[in-house]
N, C-alpha and C positions, 0 to 999 in steps of 0.2 A: 666910902672911899667912891669917886664919880668911877660910871659904869664907860665912859666914852674911851674910847681907843687911840693912838697915838704910835704913829710907826715908827721903832726902831731901825737903824741903817738904812743904807741906801736898798732899792727893790731889787728883789731877785728875778731875773728876766730868763725864760727860755732859750734855747739855741738856737730854735727856730719854729716860726709860726704851726710848721707841721709836726713839733714835737709832744703836742699835747702837753705841756709841761704845767703840773699842779693835778693830774687827772686824780692823785691820791696825796696828800700832805699830812705828816703826822709832825708831833711836836714833844722833846721833852718834857717832865713836870715843872720844871722852872723856865722854859722857853728860851732856853741857849743854843737847842739842836732842833734843827728841822731838818726833816726828808721829804723829798720833793720825787715824786717819779712823772714819766714821762711812756707815753704807749708808744711811741715813734722815735725814730731819731734819723734826720735824716744829713745831719751832716758826718756823722761815723757809723759803721757797722752796717748801712744800708738804711733803706727808711721805714724797717719794718723791726730792725733790732731793740728798739727801748732802751730805755738809761734810767737810772735811779741817781739822784745828788743828793749829799748830806753835808748842810751848813753849819757851822758854829757861830756866834755871835759872842765877840769881845773884841774890847776897845772902839764899839759903835760902827764895826765890820762885821760882815758875812762872809765867812771863809770857808772854802768848799771842804769836805772830809770826806770819809767814808761809814761804813758799820763794823765793828768789832768784834769777826764771826770766830775764828781761830783761837782766840786768847792770849793771843802771845804781844799784847801791846802796842802793836798799831791798829789803826783804821783797816778793815777789809772790806768786798762789798760784795751783795748779794742783787743779780742783775734778772728781771725779767723782761722777757720782750714780746711782741704780738706774733711771734714764731712760737711762742708755746715752749719756750726753755727757761728754763731757772738755774741759775748756774752762779757759782762761788767762786771769787777772783780773789786770791790772795796779796797781801801788801809787803814786800820784801823789807818794809821798814824805810824806805827813800821816797814813796810814795810812787814806786811803780806796780803793777799791776799783772797779775798774771792769773787766766784761767787754769782753775783746782780742778772743778770734777762739779756735775748736774746735781740736781736734787729729783729724785724720782719718786716714785709711789703716790705720787697725786691722779686722780680720776675721777673728772676729765683733767688735763693739762692745762686749761684756759683758765688763767686767774685774774679776777678784778681788781683785787688789793692784796696786800700784805703786811705784817708786823713783827717786828722782832722783841724779846725779853726771854728774862729767867723765870720760865713759868713753872719749872720744877724745881723753882729752890738749888739748883747745884753750881752755879756762880757761872755760865755759860750761859750765849745766847741762844734762844729757841726760836722758831720760825711758827707762824700761823699763817693763813691762808684762806682766801674766799672765793668763788667762783659764780657766775653766773647759774642759779638754777641746782646748785649742788651746796651739800653742807660745809661747815667749817671745818676745815681740818688743820690740827698740831702735828709737828715736827721737832723732837728732841736733839739736840746737840750734842756728840760725842765728848767736846771742848776741844776739839781739829777740825771744826767745818764741816762734819757728815752730820748728815741732817737724815733722819728715821721718823718714820712714821708711827702716831701714838695713840693718836683718837680723834674723835669728830662731833660735831653737833649736830643733829638735824632730828627734824620730827617735831619743832618744839615753836609752835605760832606760825608754820608757814615758814619757817627759815630757810628749811630745804630748797624753797620752790619760789622765793624771791629776788628780787635783782639786790642783788649789794653791791656797795660801792666802796665802804670806808669801814679799819678795824683800828684799835687803838689798843696795846696794852699798858695801864696805868695802876696802880695801887688805889682802889677808886674808895676804897673802905679803911684804909691806913692802917690794915693789918698785917704788913710788910711782906704782900705777897701781890704779883700782878693781877690784877684782874682784866678783863675781856670786856671792851666796848663794840659792838657791829651795828653798822647805819644801813639800812636798806630802803629803796622807792619805796616798798609794800608797809614795811612794819615800823619804821622810824629806826629808836636807837634802842636796842636791847644790851641790857647788861647781864653779864656772867659772872659769877665767885667763883673765886679759885680756893680751894681747900687749903692751899700750898704746896701739894703733892703735882699740880699740874691738872686735876679734876676740874670742871667748870661744869657750873648748875648755872641755870637761869635764877637770876634773881628779879628782876625788872624792868618795866618798858620805862624809860627816861619819856622819852618823845611818841606819839604814833602818828605815822600814817606823815601825808606833806611831802612825800617827794624827796626826804633827808638822804642827799648822794654823799658829800663827803663832810669828815669833821677831824676836828685835830683836838687837845688836850692841852691845857698848862694851869699853871697857877695864875689869874688874869685878876684876882683881887685882893694879892697878898695876905691872906688866910692860909697859906701852907697847904691848902688843899685843891686838887685838879678841878677845874672846871674845863668846860668844853665849849667850841668854838662849832658852828655848825653853817653848812653851804644845801639849800633847797631851792628844787625847780619846779617855780608854781607853788612855793611855799603858803602862799594865804590863799587857804582853801574856803574862804569866803567869797571868792572869785570864783565862780563856776566849780566851786568841788574841786581847785586845783587841776580843771581843764579850760583854763584862760587861755585864748591864742594871743594875749595882749603884745606878749616879748616877741613874737611871729610880726607882728602891723607894726610896731614899734620901729625892728631892724629894716621892715620893707620902706615905710616912710625916712627914716634917718639913717640907713645907712646903705641901702639898696639904691632906692630910685635916681640919686645925684650920678650914680656909675653909670646908669643906662638910657641916659638923655642923648639922642643924637644916633644910635644905634640902629641899624637897619631889625625891623622885623621878622623880615623873611631870613638873615642869618640867625637859625637858632642854636647851633653852635657855639657862635661868639658870642652869642647873651649868656646862655648856660657857662661857656667857660669863665664869662667874668664874674658868674656865682660862683662859679669854683673858688678861683683866686681873689675874689673876698672874702669868700669862707676861712679858705686857708688851712682845713681841719680834713681830716681823712674821712670823717663821718657827720659831718657838716653839725657840729657841735657848736660855732661860732653863733652861725647865721639861723639854724638851725633848718631841718628839712619842711617843716611849715611852711616858714617865708619862702625860701629856694625855689620849691614846688610851685607856690603859688605863684611865683612871678614867671617861672620856665612856662606852666599850662598859658596861663596869661597871654604871654605873647606869642604863645604858638596860636592862641584864639583872635587876635589881632591880626596876627598875619595873613590868618584865611578871613577877615574882613575886610582888610586894604587889598585884597588879593579878587574879593569877591567868589569865595569857592565856600562850600560845605568843609567843615573841617579835615572829614575822612580824606576828601579830594586834596585838599591842601599839604594830609600828612602825607600820603601815598599815591601812587601809579597804579597800584594794581589792588581790587577790592575782593573780599567775600564775608559773608554772614557767622558770626562765632555759632556755635551751638551752644546751647546754653546749659549749664551746671544748676540745675535746680532746688536749694534749702527746700525741703520738705520736713522733715524731722529734725529737732534741735538737742543737744544732748552735752556732755560735757559743761565746760564752763559758759556756754551759752545760752542752758536750761536749770530750771529746779526738779531735773528727777533723776533716776540710778543709773542712767549709762552714762558710759563711760568714751564711748565715739562721739565727737563734737556733733559731728554733720552727717547726715544721709541725705543725700540728692539724687537726683533723675537728670538722664540725659536723653531727649529725644533721636536717638541717632539715624530714624528711618525719614527723620523730616525732611520736604522736598524744600520748603523757603521755611523763613523766619516765622511766618504766620502760622506757618502749619505745626512749628516746633512750641510757638507758645501754645496752641490751644492743645495739643497734648498732652502738654505740664499742665495746662488749665483742669482737663478732663480727670486726670491722675489727684490732682489735690484735691480738688470735690468729694469723690469716690473714696478717699481716704479720709478726708473731713466724716464723710457720711459712715465708715466703718467705727472709727474713733467718737462718736455720737451710739453707735448702737451697743458699743462697749461700754459707756458710760464714764468714757474716758475726755477730759478737759480738751478742747479744741483752741486755746489762746496760744499765740503764735510767741518765740524768742525773738532772740537779738537780730537774727537774721529771716525772719518773717516764716519759718516753718511753724510745725506744730512742735509741742513742748507737751506732750501727756507723759502721765507717769507709766512709764513704760520701765520691767526690772530688767532686760535683757538685748545685748545686739541680737540678738537671734529674733527677738520678739518684733522689734522694729523691723526686720527686716522681710519677715513675714508679710506684717501688714502691707509695706509697700509691694510685694508680688502681688497680694491679693486687691489692689486699690489698681494696679496698671491692668491685672486679667478684667477685673470689674468695668473698666475701659474699654473693652474689648480690645486691648494692645496686648503683643507679646512680648513678654519678661525677655529681656535679654536680644533681643532683636529689634522690636520698634522702639522701646524703652530700656535701658540697662540703669542699673544703682552704680552709683559712686561715694566714697567717704572720702572726710575729713578726719581722721583719727588724733592729732593733733597731739601727739605720743608725747612733747615736753612736758605735759602735765600730769604723764601717767607714769614717769622713771624715777627712781630711786635711784640712792647714794651708790646704790651697789651695780647699776647698771641693768637691774630689773625692770620690767613693764608690768602695769594692770589694763591690761586692754581688755580681757574677756571678762572679769570681773573686780572686785577691790583686792581680790588676793593678785600679789608679783609674781614673776615666773621669766625663766631664764629667757633670752632672744631664740632661742632654738625652738624651744615650745610655742614660743608669739610666731614666729612663720608659718609652724605648721598648722596653727589657729587662722591667720589668712591663708594657707592656702585651701583648709578645711571650707573655710568663709567663701573663698572664689568658685571652689566646685561646688557649693550645694545652692548658691545665689548667684543670680547675674552681675555680679559685681565687675565692673569694668576699668575702675578708677581707683586709686587707694593715696591718699595726702599725706603727708609726715606720718608714715606708719612707724619710723623711731626718731628719736630726738636730733636736733642741730649739728651734734655735734658725734654721734655715734655713725662715724661713717663706714665703721666694718660692716654694721649691721644693715646700713642701705644697700650696701656690696652684698651683699647675700639674700635680700629679700629680691633687689634685682633680675640676680642668678636665676632664682628660684621662681619667679611668677613673672618675671618683667618683658617676657615675650608677648606674652596673653593680657597681661592688666598695664595701665597707665599707671604710674609710679610717679607722685607729682612732688617735687620739693617748694615748700612753700619755707618755715623756717631753714631749712635747710639750706635754700642759697638766697634768701631775702633781698632778691633780686640785685644781685653783684656780680660781677663781671669775674671777678677772683674767685670767691666760691662756689660759682657753675663752673668754671673751668678747672678747678682741682674733681667736682663732679662727674664732670664728661670724662676726664682722666682716670678716674678709679672705678667707673661705671657703675656709680650710685646715682640713680633715678632713672628715667626715660622724659621726663617731663617736668614742666616750670611751671608755678604759681607765678605772675611780674602782677608787682605792686608798686608803680609808680611813687608812691609817697613812701616807700621802703629806702628809694635810693636817692630822691630830692629833686632830679632835673627829667627834662624828658630826653635829652641826647643820652643821658646814661642809663636811660627805661630803653631806647631801641639801640643802645649796643648791647643790651642783654638778649634783648629778642633777636639780633645778628647772630649773636655766637650760637642759641640755643638750635636755631631754627639749621645753620652750619651743621652740628653735631645730630641732627635728625631728632631733636630733640621736640616735642607738643609744646606749645603755650598756650597758657591759660591765662587772661588777664583778669583781672580779682577789683573786687570793690575791698573795702576793711570793714570791719564793724561799726566801728563810726563814722558811717558816712554819710553824706550829703546827697541834695539832688543834683550835681553838679554830674554830669553826663558825657564827660571826656571819656573816662575808659572804653564807650561805646562807639567812639566812631576810633579810638585807638584799637579796638580788635580788628573793626574792619577796614584801617589803613596797612595795618601789619600783615592781615590774611591770616590771625590768630586762629587757631584749631576752635577755642571755646572760650568761653567767659560765664566769669563766677559772679553772679551777684545777687544773690539771694533767693528769696524766694516771690511768688505773686501776690504779695503784702508788705504794707509799711511805702511811703512814700520813696523812700531814696531809693529801694531796689525798682521799683515799678517804673521811674524815670528811665532808666537802664534800655528797659526792654521798650518801652513806648518809644525812644529816640530809636531803635533799632527795629524800628515797623516802620518810620519815617525815612530812614537811610533806604530800607528795602524798597519803598514806595518810589525812592527819587532816584534809585539805579534802574527800576523797571525791570526789562528784558534783561538787561546786563546784569541782575542781582543774581547770587548763585551762593550756596552753602560752603563752608569750609569743608574741607577733610580731614580725617582724624588718622 
């Protein structure tokens, strides 16, 4: 049989370009029924209400239906919205749907995909959900559309910590019960076999890696067994191991460039609005943030050249040099050692100027290197340019840093302070516990006590991402506990997004924000985040990314926005040093007008 594909029926389109229709798709075994989810809904229920549509193919036509939940012979609806609500809507038999109840028991409540099927063999439709960095959850239907938490899948090949996108319940092995297929960005397709009672065990991997995000299954070749269709982002791993920017370049050349001809480079907001309108999605899913940010920042640079101004002077009217947060010991995902905390940094708070700040950091780094060498430890550097020695505990790393500060004839806690990036997203389990201190998981209250102990025993003045991005309650607790004396920085918590920042301000979660322009995708949106943070008296820290380049835009941005700090790695690796060199040149250009920011 031919492997080519022919469209059946008319195209099924979304209701709006902002809906993200097709974010998740699932097909029945025979290909006659398709469920299409949309993360947003601009036509009905508000922009973030979301919706799911179910279509049946008959007589060469796709007709919209629902999903039978309560077993009364008509089609009902199970809807998930970006407001984190999973709701059951029952059909009265005439196509009129009314809200029945919400599905509870999910932790966290953020869902990236769901699927329905009779997983326990009792004749009704059960529910499976998955979300970002959490396990796969199973909910059993009591036959009336009421769902109760049953079980979960976690700890198998990293499934509980990977980006998950798509689920399907299909009888893959033809034994009379539905099995589970889960696709993720990190782990490809993983097949879980059902024992017939709703207990699933990992069977095998169908595809590995390749950023496989969405899949659907149906009998494609007529042999009466289910096949699979997948869509993957940068699936060709031969192109820079899946890290190619070819799509971004193509979008700039084919979709963006023609729309900007004739626009004034000084009208940054208009340029960026054009990019946002052209993309038409909430999260730059159509053009990609790589494309929109590249164009947005290029326009800002062009404007500066056209105006014969330095970039920072073209961006702002008042200026200050940021205090560097300089990485000196790497742990976590950035190093091959036993440290759970991802970054140990220093901040030269007593620096008189930026040159002085660099000198103080240089002294501490070099003395730390000597200490490591004296202990026969490796002085190779990690992703952020800091050392990555074989250290067993957080306390051991902190002791070494304090010693290095003192050997530099500087006062720890006064001249130089210590800053941490915990990256707690990587250290939380499905129960909401954390492994900050050791490999063992413990409660939030115990973690807060641990942070209190560290900040009492060591000159720690900043902690980034002490808890996971959706653990808002714990963020509030830590802010109340130590926020008066310690800078609590939201990176994963806020992702340079005004909506998340606004929530954090209202809930008193954190007191500072890490600003990464490529998280949001345009310069205008970045400036909006900085403005909102400053109005709330949040410290703003302009930051690089782990996979950074030698572009120095963020250095000028930090100066122009008078942000108190900049985080761009250590005094190693050219992509890090380039930013520091640019700030030194800015200080030279400002001359007597140069001043350091205040924290």
